[in-house]
C-alpha positions as CSV (number, residue, x, y, z in Angstrom):
1,M,171.6,139.4,61.8
2,D,169.7,141.2,64.7
3,S,170.8,139.8,68.1
4,R,167.2,139.8,69.4
5,A,166.3,137.1,66.8
6,S,168.6,134.6,68.4
7,T,168.1,132.6,71.5
8,P,170.2,129.7,72.8
9,S,168.9,126.3,71.8
10,E,168.6,123.5,74.3
11,S,170.0,120.4,72.8
12,S,170.5,118.5,76.0
13,P,168.3,115.5,76.5
14,L,165.5,115.1,79.0
15,L,167.1,112.1,80.7
16,S,169.8,112.1,83.4
17,S,172.3,110.4,81.1
18,P,173.8,112.8,78.5
19,R,174.0,110.0,75.9
20,N,170.3,109.5,75.6
21,H,168.0,111.3,73.2
22,L,164.5,110.4,72.1
23,T,163.9,109.9,68.5
24,G,160.1,110.0,68.2
25,D,159.8,106.3,67.4
26,E,159.9,104.9,71.0
27,L,156.2,104.1,71.3
28,D,156.5,102.0,68.2
29,G,159.3,100.0,69.5
30,P,163.1,100.3,69.9
31,T,165.0,102.0,67.1
32,S,168.6,103.2,66.5
33,G,169.8,106.4,65.1
34,P,172.4,106.5,62.3
35,P,176.0,106.0,63.3
36,G,177.6,109.1,64.7
37,S,174.3,110.9,65.0
38,G,174.3,110.8,68.8
39,I,170.7,109.6,68.8
40,V,170.3,106.6,71.0
41,T,167.1,104.8,71.9
42,V,165.7,104.7,75.4
43,S,163.4,102.2,77.0
44,R,159.7,102.5,76.8
45,T,159.5,102.8,80.5
46,D,161.8,105.9,80.6
47,L,159.8,107.5,77.8
48,I,156.5,106.9,79.6
49,W,157.8,108.4,82.9
50,I,159.1,111.5,81.0
51,L,155.8,112.1,79.3
52,A,153.9,111.4,82.4
53,G,155.8,114.1,84.2
54,L,154.9,116.6,81.6
55,W,151.4,115.5,80.8
56,S,150.2,115.1,84.3
57,A,150.7,118.8,84.7
58,V,148.7,119.4,81.5
59,F,146.0,117.2,82.9
60,L,145.9,119.3,86.1
61,G,145.7,122.6,84.2
62,A,142.7,121.3,82.1
63,L,141.0,119.9,85.2
64,D,141.3,123.2,87.0
65,G,139.9,125.1,84.0
66,T,136.6,123.3,83.7
67,I,136.2,123.0,87.4
68,V,136.3,126.8,87.7
69,A,134.0,127.2,84.7
70,T,131.4,125.0,86.5
71,L,131.9,126.7,89.9
72,M,131.6,130.3,88.8
73,T,127.8,130.5,89.4
74,P,127.9,128.8,92.9
75,I,130.9,130.8,94.0
76,G,129.2,134.0,92.9
77,N,126.1,133.0,94.9
78,Y,128.2,132.1,97.9
79,F,129.7,135.5,98.1
80,N,126.5,137.2,96.8
81,K,128.5,138.6,93.9
82,S,127.3,136.7,90.8
83,N,127.8,139.9,88.7
84,Q,131.6,139.6,89.5
85,A,131.8,135.8,88.8
86,S,133.4,136.4,85.3
87,Y,136.3,138.0,87.1
88,I,137.3,134.6,88.5
89,G,138.0,133.4,85.0
90,T,139.3,136.8,83.7
91,S,141.9,137.2,86.5
92,Y,143.4,133.8,85.8
93,L,143.4,134.2,82.1
94,L,144.9,137.7,82.3
95,S,147.8,136.4,84.3
96,V,148.2,133.5,81.9
97,C,148.2,136.0,79.0
98,C,150.9,138.1,80.6
99,F,153.2,135.4,81.8
100,T,152.9,132.7,79.1
101,P,155.3,134.4,76.6
102,L,157.9,134.7,79.3
103,Y,158.1,130.9,79.7
104,G,159.5,130.4,76.2
105,R,162.6,132.5,77.2
106,L,162.6,131.1,80.8
107,S,162.8,127.5,79.5
108,D,166.0,128.5,77.6
109,I,167.5,130.0,80.8
110,L,166.4,127.6,83.5
111,G,165.9,124.6,81.3
112,R,162.6,122.8,80.7
113,R,162.5,121.2,84.1
114,G,163.3,124.4,86.0
115,A,160.7,126.4,84.1
116,M,158.1,123.7,84.7
117,L,158.7,123.5,88.4
118,F,158.5,127.3,88.7
119,G,155.1,127.2,86.9
120,L,153.8,124.4,89.1
121,T,154.9,126.2,92.3
122,L,153.0,129.4,91.3
123,F,150.0,127.4,90.2
124,G,149.9,125.4,93.5
125,A,150.2,128.5,95.6
126,G,147.3,130.1,93.8
127,T,145.1,127.0,94.0
128,I,145.6,126.7,97.7
129,G,144.8,130.4,98.1
130,C,141.5,129.8,96.2
131,G,140.5,127.0,98.5
132,L,141.1,129.2,101.5
133,A,139.8,132.5,100.2
134,P,137.7,134.5,102.7
135,S,136.2,136.8,100.1
136,M,135.5,137.1,96.4
137,E,138.3,139.7,96.0
138,A,140.8,137.3,97.7
139,L,139.7,134.4,95.5
140,I,140.1,136.6,92.3
141,A,143.6,137.5,93.5
142,A,144.5,133.9,94.1
143,R,143.3,132.9,90.7
144,A,145.7,135.6,89.3
145,V,148.6,133.9,91.1
146,A,147.5,130.5,89.8
147,G,147.5,132.0,86.3
148,M,151.1,133.1,86.6
149,G,152.0,129.4,86.7
150,G,149.2,127.9,84.6
151,G,150.4,129.4,81.3
152,G,153.9,128.0,81.9
153,I,152.6,124.5,82.5
154,M,151.1,124.2,79.0
155,T,153.9,126.1,77.2
156,V,156.9,124.4,78.7
157,A,155.4,120.9,78.2
158,S,154.8,121.7,74.5
159,V,158.3,123.1,74.0
160,A,159.9,120.0,75.7
161,V,158.0,117.6,73.5
162,T,159.0,119.6,70.4
163,D,162.6,119.1,71.5
164,L,162.2,115.4,71.3
165,I,159.8,114.6,68.4
166,P,160.2,115.2,64.7
167,L,157.5,117.4,63.3
168,K,155.8,114.7,61.2
169,R,155.2,112.7,64.5
170,R,154.9,115.8,66.7
171,G,151.2,116.2,65.9
172,L,150.4,112.7,67.1
173,Y,152.2,113.3,70.4
174,Q,150.3,116.6,70.7
175,G,147.2,114.5,70.2
176,M,148.2,112.2,73.0
177,A,148.9,115.2,75.2
178,N,145.5,116.5,74.4
179,I,144.0,113.2,75.5
180,M,145.2,114.1,78.9
181,F,143.9,117.7,78.5
182,G,140.6,116.4,77.3
183,L,140.4,113.8,80.1
184,G,141.1,116.6,82.7
185,A,138.6,118.9,81.1
186,G,136.0,116.2,80.8
187,I,136.3,115.1,84.5
188,G,136.6,118.7,85.8
189,G,133.1,119.9,84.9
190,P,131.0,117.1,86.5
191,L,133.5,116.6,89.3
192,G,133.5,120.2,90.2
193,G,129.7,120.3,90.2
194,W,129.5,117.2,92.3
195,M,132.0,118.3,94.8
196,N,130.2,121.7,95.1
197,D,126.9,119.9,95.7
198,A,128.3,117.3,98.1
199,F,131.1,119.2,100.0
200,G,131.2,122.8,98.9
201,W,133.2,124.6,96.2
202,R,136.4,125.0,98.3
203,Y,137.1,121.3,98.2
204,A,137.1,121.5,94.4
205,F,140.3,123.5,94.7
206,L,141.9,121.8,97.6
207,F,141.6,118.3,96.2
208,Q,143.9,119.3,93.3
209,I,146.9,119.6,95.7
210,P,147.7,115.8,95.7
211,I,147.7,115.8,91.9
212,L,149.9,118.9,91.9
213,A,152.4,117.1,94.2
214,F,152.4,114.0,92.0
215,S,153.3,116.2,89.0
216,F,155.9,118.1,90.9
217,V,157.6,114.8,92.0
218,L,157.6,113.3,88.5
219,V,159.0,116.4,86.8
220,T,161.8,116.7,89.5
221,W,162.6,113.0,89.3
222,K,162.6,112.2,85.5
223,V,162.7,115.4,83.5
224,S,166.3,116.2,84.0
225,I,167.4,119.1,81.8
226,P,170.9,120.5,82.1
227,L,171.4,124.0,80.8
228,S,173.3,124.6,77.6
229,Q,176.9,125.6,78.2
230,D,176.6,129.1,76.7
231,V,173.7,130.0,79.0
232,K,175.4,128.4,82.1
233,D,178.5,130.5,81.6
234,E,176.6,133.8,81.4
235,P,176.4,136.1,84.4
236,L,173.0,136.6,86.0
237,Y,172.4,140.0,84.6
238,L,172.8,138.8,81.0
239,K,170.4,135.9,81.7
240,M,167.8,138.3,83.1
241,R,168.1,140.5,79.9
242,R,166.6,137.6,78.0
243,M,163.3,138.2,80.0
244,D,161.2,140.9,78.4
245,F,159.6,142.2,81.6
246,A,158.9,145.6,80.1
247,G,157.1,144.1,77.1
248,S,155.1,141.8,79.3
249,A,154.1,144.7,81.6
250,A,153.0,146.8,78.7
251,L,151.0,143.9,77.3
252,A,149.4,143.3,80.7
253,A,148.5,147.0,81.0
254,T,147.0,147.1,77.4
255,V,144.7,144.1,78.0
256,C,143.8,145.0,81.6
257,C,142.8,148.6,80.7
258,L,140.7,147.4,77.8
259,L,138.9,144.8,79.9
260,L,138.3,147.2,82.8
261,A,136.7,149.7,80.5
262,F,134.2,147.2,79.2
263,T,133.6,145.8,82.7
264,F,132.8,149.2,84.2
265,K,130.6,149.9,81.2
266,S,128.4,146.8,81.7
267,T,128.8,145.7,85.4
268,E,128.7,149.2,86.9
269,S,126.3,150.6,84.2
270,L,128.6,153.5,83.5
271,P,128.1,155.4,80.2
272,W,130.7,155.5,77.5
273,S,131.1,159.2,78.2
274,H,132.2,158.5,81.8
275,P,135.8,159.6,82.4
276,L,136.7,156.3,83.9
277,V,135.5,154.3,80.8
278,Y,137.0,156.4,78.1
279,G,140.1,157.1,80.1
280,L,140.8,153.4,80.4
281,L,140.2,153.0,76.6
282,I,142.7,155.7,75.9
283,A,145.2,154.2,78.3
284,S,144.8,150.8,76.6
285,V,145.6,152.3,73.2
286,G,148.6,154.1,74.8
287,F,150.0,151.0,76.4
288,G,149.4,149.1,73.1
289,V,151.6,151.6,71.3
290,L,154.2,151.4,74.1
291,F,154.2,147.6,73.8
292,V,154.9,147.7,70.0
293,A,157.6,150.2,70.6
294,V,159.3,148.1,73.3
295,E,159.2,145.0,71.1
296,A,160.5,146.8,68.1
297,F,163.2,149.0,69.5
298,W,164.1,148.3,73.1
299,A,163.7,144.6,74.1
300,P,166.8,142.6,73.1
301,Y,164.7,139.4,73.4
302,P,161.1,140.4,72.9
303,V,158.1,138.3,74.0
304,M,156.5,138.9,70.6
305,P,159.3,139.2,68.0
306,L,157.9,141.5,65.3
307,Y,159.8,139.6,62.6
308,F,157.4,136.7,63.3
309,I,154.3,138.7,62.9
310,T,155.5,140.1,59.6
311,Q,155.6,136.6,58.1
312,R,152.5,135.2,56.5
313,T,152.1,131.8,58.3
314,P,153.0,133.1,61.9
315,L,150.6,136.0,61.4
316,A,147.8,133.7,60.1
317,V,148.4,131.2,62.9
318,S,148.4,133.9,65.6
319,L,145.1,135.4,64.4
320,S,143.4,132.0,64.0
321,N,144.5,131.1,67.5
322,L,143.3,134.4,68.9
323,F,139.8,134.2,67.3
324,C,139.4,130.5,68.0
325,S,140.3,130.8,71.6
326,M,138.0,133.7,72.1
327,S,135.1,131.7,70.8
328,S,136.1,128.4,72.6
329,F,136.5,129.9,76.1
330,S,133.4,132.0,75.7
331,M,131.6,128.7,75.0
332,I,133.2,126.8,77.9
333,Y,132.3,129.5,80.4
334,N,128.8,130.4,79.1
335,V,127.3,126.9,78.3
336,P,127.2,125.9,82.1
337,L,125.6,129.3,82.8
338,Y,123.0,128.5,80.1
339,F,122.0,125.2,81.8
340,S,122.1,126.8,85.3
341,T,119.9,129.9,84.4
342,V,117.8,129.0,81.4
343,R,117.3,125.2,82.1
344,L,117.6,125.6,85.9
345,N,119.9,122.5,86.1
346,S,122.1,121.8,89.1
347,S,125.8,122.6,89.1
348,A,126.7,119.0,88.5
349,D,124.3,118.7,85.6
350,A,125.5,121.9,84.0
351,G,129.1,120.8,84.2
352,L,128.2,117.3,82.9
353,H,127.1,118.9,79.6
354,L,130.8,119.8,78.9
355,L,131.8,116.1,79.1
356,P,131.1,115.3,75.4
357,H,132.9,118.5,74.4
358,S,136.0,117.4,76.4
359,I,136.0,113.9,74.9
360,A,135.8,115.5,71.5
361,I,138.9,117.6,72.3
362,S,140.9,114.4,72.9
363,T,139.6,112.8,69.8
364,G,140.1,115.8,67.5
365,S,143.7,116.3,68.5
366,V,144.7,112.6,68.1
367,F,142.9,112.5,64.8
368,A,144.8,115.6,63.6
369,G,148.1,114.0,64.7
370,W,147.3,110.8,63.0
371,V,146.4,112.5,59.7
372,M,149.6,114.6,59.7
373,R,151.7,111.6,60.5
374,R,150.2,109.6,57.6
375,T,150.0,112.4,55.0
376,G,152.6,114.9,56.1
377,K,150.0,117.6,55.2
378,L,148.0,120.0,57.4
379,Y,146.4,122.8,55.3
380,T,143.1,121.0,54.3
381,L,142.8,119.5,57.7
382,T,143.1,123.0,59.3
383,L,140.3,124.4,57.1
384,L,138.0,121.4,57.9
385,S,138.7,121.8,61.6
386,A,137.7,125.5,61.4
387,M,134.5,124.5,59.6
388,C,133.6,122.0,62.4
389,A,133.9,124.7,65.0
390,L,131.8,127.1,62.9
391,Y,129.1,124.6,62.5
392,A,128.9,123.8,66.2
393,N,128.7,127.4,67.2
394,T,125.9,128.0,64.7
395,M,123.9,125.1,66.2
396,V,124.4,126.4,69.8
397,A,123.2,129.9,68.7
398,L,120.0,128.3,67.5
399,W,119.2,126.7,70.9
400,N,115.7,127.5,72.2
401,D,112.9,126.1,74.4
402,N,112.1,123.5,71.7
403,S,115.7,122.2,71.3
404,S,115.9,118.5,71.8
405,K,118.2,116.9,74.4
406,W,120.2,115.4,71.5
407,H,121.1,118.9,70.4
408,L,121.8,120.1,73.9
409,W,124.3,117.3,74.4
410,G,125.6,116.8,70.9
411,D,126.1,120.3,69.4
412,L,129.2,120.9,71.4
413,I,131.0,117.9,70.0
414,P,132.0,119.3,66.6
415,Q,133.3,122.4,68.4
416,G,135.6,120.5,70.7
417,F,136.8,118.2,67.9
418,G,137.4,121.2,65.5
419,V,139.2,123.4,68.0
420,A,141.5,120.6,69.2
421,S,142.4,119.7,65.7
422,L,142.9,123.4,64.8
423,I,145.3,124.2,67.6
424,T,147.3,121.1,66.9
425,T,147.7,121.8,63.2
426,T,148.4,125.5,63.6
427,L,151.1,124.8,66.3
428,I,152.9,122.4,63.8
429,A,152.4,124.9,61.0
430,V,154.2,127.7,62.9
431,I,157.0,125.4,64.2
432,S,157.6,124.1,60.6
433,C,158.5,127.6,59.3
434,V,161.1,128.7,62.0
435,S,164.7,128.0,62.8
436,K,165.7,125.7,65.7
437,T,166.7,128.6,68.0
438,D,163.3,130.1,67.5
439,V,161.2,127.0,68.4
440,A,160.7,127.9,72.1
441,V,159.8,131.6,71.3
442,A,157.5,130.6,68.4
443,T,155.7,128.1,70.7
444,G,155.4,130.8,73.3
445,L,154.1,133.3,70.7
446,T,151.4,130.8,69.7
447,Y,150.3,130.4,73.3
448,L,150.5,134.2,73.8
449,F,147.8,134.7,71.2
450,R,145.9,131.7,72.4
451,T,145.8,132.9,76.0
452,T,145.0,136.5,74.9
453,G,142.0,135.1,73.1
454,Q,141.0,133.1,76.2
455,V,141.0,136.1,78.5
456,L,139.3,138.3,75.9
457,G,136.7,135.6,75.2
458,V,135.8,135.2,78.9
459,S,135.8,138.8,79.8
460,L,134.2,140.3,76.8
461,S,131.5,137.7,76.7
462,G,130.8,138.3,80.4
463,T,130.6,142.1,79.7
464,L,128.3,141.6,76.7
465,L,126.2,139.2,78.7
466,Q,125.7,141.5,81.7
467,G,124.9,144.5,79.4
468,V,122.2,142.6,77.4
469,L,120.9,141.0,80.6
470,L,120.5,144.3,82.4
471,S,118.7,145.8,79.4
472,K,116.3,142.8,79.0
473,L,115.5,142.6,82.7
474,R,114.6,146.3,82.8
475,Q,112.3,145.7,79.8
476,R,110.5,142.9,81.5
477,I,110.5,143.7,85.2
478,H,108.7,146.9,86.4
479,G,107.4,148.2,89.7
480,P,108.6,150.0,92.8
481,N,111.1,147.3,93.7
482,A,112.2,146.4,90.2
483,E,115.8,147.7,90.4
484,Q,116.3,145.8,93.7
485,L,115.0,142.6,92.2
486,I,117.0,143.0,89.0
487,S,120.1,143.5,91.2
488,R,119.3,140.3,93.1
489,I,118.9,138.3,89.9
490,R,122.2,139.5,88.5
491,H,124.0,138.9,91.8
492,S,122.7,135.4,92.5
493,T,121.2,133.1,90.0
494,D,119.8,130.9,92.8
495,V,117.1,133.6,93.2
496,I,115.5,132.6,89.9
497,R,114.2,129.3,91.3
498,D,112.4,131.1,94.2
499,L,110.6,133.7,92.1
500,D,106.9,133.5,91.3
501,P,106.2,132.0,87.8
502,A,105.8,135.3,85.9
503,L,109.0,136.8,87.3
504,R,110.9,133.5,86.9
505,K,109.9,133.4,83.2
506,S,111.1,137.0,82.8
507,A,114.5,136.2,84.4
508,I,114.9,133.0,82.3
509,D,114.0,134.7,79.1
510,S,116.3,137.6,79.8
511,Y,119.3,135.2,80.4
512,A,118.3,133.2,77.3
513,D,118.3,136.4,75.1
514,A,121.6,137.6,76.6
515,L,123.3,134.2,76.0
516,R,121.9,134.0,72.5
517,V,123.7,137.3,71.7
518,V,126.9,135.9,73.1
519,F,126.6,132.7,71.1
520,I,126.0,134.7,67.8
521,C,129.2,136.6,68.5
522,Q,131.0,133.3,68.8
523,V,129.8,132.4,65.3
524,A,131.3,135.6,64.0
525,L,134.6,134.8,65.7
526,N,134.6,131.4,64.0
527,V,134.1,133.0,60.6
528,L,137.2,135.1,61.3
529,T,139.1,132.0,62.4
530,F,138.3,130.2,59.1
531,L,139.4,133.3,57.0
532,S,142.7,133.4,59.0
533,C,143.4,129.8,58.4
534,M,143.1,130.2,54.6
535,A,146.3,132.2,54.7
536,I,148.4,129.5,56.3
537,Q,151.2,128.0,54.0
538,E,151.9,124.3,53.7
539,N,155.5,123.3,54.7
540,P,157.0,119.8,54.6
541,L,156.8,117.9,57.9
542,P,160.1,116.1,58.6
543,G,159.8,112.5,59.6
544,T,163.3,112.2,61.3
545,H,165.5,114.4,63.4
546,E,168.0,114.6,60.5
547,E,165.3,115.9,58.1
548,Q,164.1,118.3,60.8
549,E,167.6,119.7,61.4
550,S,168.0,120.3,57.7
551,Q,164.6,122.2,57.6
552,Y,165.6,124.3,60.6
553,R,168.8,125.3,58.7
554,R,166.8,126.2,55.6
555,N,164.4,128.3,57.6
556,L,167.2,130.1,59.3
557,A,168.9,130.8,56.0
558,R,165.6,132.1,54.6
559,R,165.1,134.4,57.6
560,R,168.7,135.7,57.2
561,R,168.0,136.5,53.6
562,R,164.9,138.4,54.5
563,T,166.7,140.3,57.2
564,S,169.5,141.3,54.9
565,D,167.0,142.4,52.2
566,V,165.4,144.7,54.7
């Protein structure tokens, strides 16, 4: 068996006492494991504190995400660089994309608590930097630092809960985690808009620091995770070999060069034949080939183990998460822009339109967890979830001047419900087909494709938007000062309100046309999501730790047979 396929498992409990282990039934009341199993019940209070430590960090990550989505327009206006506003989201998500896969390995080296605290520290430093940023460039850099920790918050929390809960109940716990995620996402939009209107956008970042401190204290206090003995005895250089820095760097270079090429093409209006544009595209392909080579032949513990991608279910889950995240984050970042530029709403009103979507995220995830717990099945639920997201994106693409308020508020609900259910079921699907030693890496791999989709969704939609917007503005606005006016409209959306009626209509119609193209592309991405989900295989969902351990052993034996056959 290839050594890169094995990682140390972390069987130690998340409580300070080495005797205690959670069984997954605690919220339903005290239970006892079978004699000799080593599974002992804990008090409900202890369980609540453990989950609070993990999920308060998840809440903070979601809160920050929708706050920034709402504030992109006012921040761009503040620095007079609205055409660079998409970089605020792109820089964060690019860092998340590059660092998220490392946290799966890091949690096996530092333990779940150590990895979570590391992520919270980076996230906090970046958030403070955003609140104090003197320029757009400094703010973009600070968002990149925050992203280095933001991806770890979500990943490590998910891995830690997987350590504790049997898969049949795991979906329900993921649903409860997504309630916190949905609550944070729901509050973030209107809260960020209100704080911007009342105090200024900087306070929307700085007020997060007390929540961050609360999360940090809870994780330090309750989530006590001793390292497994085999990792603890290893010298430092062997521990560091488990971190695939080369693979992560190659992945970062691949995505970054691709995004920069599209950005220069649209934002700077460079032609495809410009050396900078096609040079970056060639570099992206080269770094992509290098990334695959590193993962296949060099990295002893790759961030994206290729033996996962060659299996049917992990490949289907990875692709579905990629396409779904691209569509979802494009929606989250462009819907507030629609209400700010086409409907001319305030920042608070624009962010408020994300509230039903965020509530649906919580509902969809809990519903998926409840269904999986009751039925032990996930395939049909996954397909129905993909169809919900497809329906919602189709309705949003049909928005026009005659769309009723009911549509403007309600069309996002099926998208939030479907996406939340989909990411819950697909996470359980991929965990159910791997061995125990691969759980952390498999979870990290799922988040890798999810975060890659997020950064591609935000950046490519921004690139597409700017390209179509520039073309439409040039078609509608003419005259000696046309280019200067077009530049002002692209750099600051606040200008639209002050234009004379004819020019205001031209600007609004141009934004509406550009956003409609973006929304239609989201529909296409949801079709690809549905097709990917069709390839997912149904696996049994264990209801107890004993059943889950047996399934892990069967999955390991199956992988060993495949490896020996190859």
